[in-house]
LOTORNU-786672 format. One line per 5 residues: number of its first residue (from 1); their letters; for each residue x, y, z of C-alpha. Coordinates in Angstrom, 2 decimals. Each point is the difference from the previous one (the first is absolute). Layout:
BEGIN
NUM) A) X:Y:Z ~ ...
# end
This chain:
BEGIN
1) XXXXX) 89.88:179.53:131.42 ~ 2.26:-1.47:2.77 ~ -0.15:-3.79:0.52 ~ -1.16:-0.85:3.50 ~ 1.60:-2.93:1.95
6) XXXXX) -1.01:-1.72:3.18 ~ 2.83:-1.60:1.99 ~ -1.10:-2.79:2.52 ~ 3.12:-0.67:2.03 ~ 0.43:-0.72:3.69
11) XXXXX) 3.75:0.85:0.05 ~ -0.03:3.84:0.44 ~ 3.69:0.45:-1.42 ~ -0.94:-1.93:-3.14 ~ -3.23:1.81:-0.43
16) XXXXX) 1.82:3.38:0.37 ~ 2.73:-1.05:-2.47 ~ -2.40:-1.00:-2.70 ~ -2.13:3.12:0.73 ~ 3.00:2.29:-0.45
21) XXXXX) 1.05:-1.68:-3.21 ~ -3.44:0.11:-1.42 ~ -0.80:3.60:1.16 ~ 3.30:1.05:-1.56 ~ -1.06:-1.40:-3.26
26) XXXXX) -3.32:1.94:0.15 ~ -2.49:-2.60:1.32 ~ -2.73:0.76:2.43 ~ 0.67:-2.63:2.76 ~ -2.29:-1.06:2.97
31) XXXXX) 1.35:-2.30:2.75 ~ -1.80:-2.71:2.00 ~ 1.71:-2.20:2.64 ~ -2.27:-3.03:-0.14 ~ -2.50:-1.89:-2.28
36) XXXXX) -3.10:1.58:1.58 ~ 1.31:3.45:-0.40 ~ 1.26:-0.83:-3.52 ~ -3.40:-1.24:-1.18 ~ -1.61:3.18:1.29
41) XXXXX) 2.72:2.12:-1.58 ~ -0.51:-1.81:-3.41 ~ -3.85:0.46:0.00 ~ 0.28:3.61:1.23 ~ 2.72:1.23:-2.44
46) XXXXX) -0.52:-2.03:-3.11 ~ 3.78:-0.26:-0.62 ~ 1.72:-0.88:-3.23 ~ 2.47:-2.44:1.71 ~ 0.21:-1.58:3.45
51) XXXXX) 3.01:-1.38:1.77 ~ -0.88:-2.64:2.54 ~ 1.92:-2.10:2.46 ~ -1.11:-3.71:-0.12 ~ 0.94:-0.50:3.67
56) XXXXX) -2.10:2.67:1.72 ~ -0.75:-0.25:3.72 ~ -3.89:-0.03:-0.27 ~ -1.21:-1.20:-3.33 ~ 2.72:-1.65:-2.17
61) XXXXX) 0.67:1.23:-3.44 ~ -1.57:-2.93:-1.68 ~ -3.28:0.55:1.74 ~ 0.18:3.71:-0.94 ~ 0.73:-0.86:-3.69
66) XXXXX) -2.91:-2.46:0.16 ~ -2.41:2.58:1.47 ~ 1.10:2.52:-2.82 ~ -0.57:-2.56:-2.65 ~ -3.53:-0.74:1.28
71) XXXXX) -1.01:3.69:-0.86 ~ -1.54:0.17:-3.44 ~ 1.58:3.43:-0.55 ~ 3.41:-1.25:1.01 ~ 0.08:-3.49:-1.72
76) XXXXX) 2.13:1.19:-2.77 ~ 2.25:1.98:2.29 ~ 3.70:-0.79:-0.58 ~ 1.54:-1.46:3.20 ~ 3.86:-0.10:0.32
81) XXXXX) 1.71:-1.84:2.96 ~ 2.96:1.81:1.51 ~ 1.67:-2.52:2.25 ~ 3.41:-0.98:1.68 ~ -0.55:-3.58:-0.78
86) XXXXX) 2.38:-1.73:-2.49 ~ -0.86:0.98:-3.55 ~ -1.34:-3.36:-1.18 ~ -2.08:-0.51:3.20 ~ -1.19:3.68:-0.27
91) XXXXX) -1.29:-0.38:-3.55 ~ -1.64:-3.25:0.69 ~ -1.74:1.27:3.08 ~ -1.09:3.27:-1.57 ~ -1.60:-1.93:-2.82
96) XXXXX) -1.66:-2.40:2.47 ~ -1.31:2.85:2.09 ~ -1.66:1.73:-3.21 ~ 2.70:2.48:-0.65 ~ 0.84:1.07:-3.57
101) XXXXX) 3.73:0.38:0.62 ~ 2.77:0.27:2.63 ~ 2.88:2.28:0.94 ~ 2.44:-1.58:2.49 ~ 2.21:1.62:2.69
106) XXXXX) 2.49:1.40:0.47 ~ -0.84:2.79:-2.34 ~ 2.20:2.15:-1.87 ~ -1.07:3.50:0.56 ~ 1.30:0.93:-3.47
111) XXXXX) -2.33:-2.36:-1.76 ~ -2.90:-0.50:2.46 ~ -2.02:2.96:-1.29 ~ 0.50:-1.08:-3.48 ~ -1.36:-3.48:0.84
116) XXXXX) -3.05:1.59:1.59 ~ -0.53:2.11:-3.18 ~ -0.02:-3.13:-2.18 ~ -2.97:-1.21:1.83 ~ -1.83:3.21:-0.21
121) XXXXX) 0.58:0.05:-3.74 ~ -1.75:-3.26:-0.44 ~ -3.34:1.50:1.14 ~ -2.71:0.96:-2.40 ~ 0.21:3.54:-1.48
126) XXXXX) -3.32:0.82:1.90 ~ 0.98:-0.08:3.63 ~ -3.77:-0.59:1.08 ~ 0.27:-3.40:-1.72 ~ 2.60:-1.12:2.76
131) XXXXX) -0.38:1.81:3.36 ~ 3.15:-1.45:1.46 ~ 3.13:-2.00:-0.28 ~ 1.26:-2.00:2.90 ~ 3.62:-0.76:0.84
136) XXXXX) 0.65:-2.12:2.95 ~ 2.78:0.87:2.64 ~ 1.37:-2.66:2.24 ~ 2.93:0.69:2.26 ~ 1.27:-2.20:2.89
141) XXXXX) 3.31:1.74:0.72 ~ 0.34:3.59:1.54 ~ 1.24:2.81:-1.94 ~ 3.35:1.08:1.22 ~ 0.86:3.25:-2.01
146) XXXXX) 0.76:2.76:2.54 ~ -0.17:2.74:-2.67 ~ -3.72:0.44:-0.96 ~ 0.72:1.51:-3.39 ~ 0.11:-2.58:-2.91
151) XXXXX) 3.28:-0.35:-1.89 ~ 0.39:-1.48:-3.41 ~ 1.63:-3.06:1.32 ~ -2.29:-0.50:2.92 ~ -1.87:-3.39:0.17
156) X) -3.16:-0.63:2.05
# end
């Protein structure tokens, strides 16, 4: 069975890059551009993993993570921050927000999918025990790659 991932990211270029990388690796990917859409997408699709930007335009990532944590069926759901903040700050904030881990930007497209896979491997063997994993996406700088196809040395 294919792993399902919801990407909640307001930067369309970053969302498309992450989507391409994950789809190429065989994941089923759903995109949401803000917190409200992201919450609906998580509840509707019951993903195995969610990428979520902390700095969303409507409901910030911290609030979305808090709302997910309030749901009894999601309380054990792994949540991983994915952010452009400096590494030390990112890890501290991710923990403070209720996340279980953190991936910082810029990403290396050669290792990003492997990083995602490590979080999926930490889930229980029975996928019904944990309906979703959340990874947080935060980006403050525009994506400037003019070629839309990811290359091994591309960074997001």
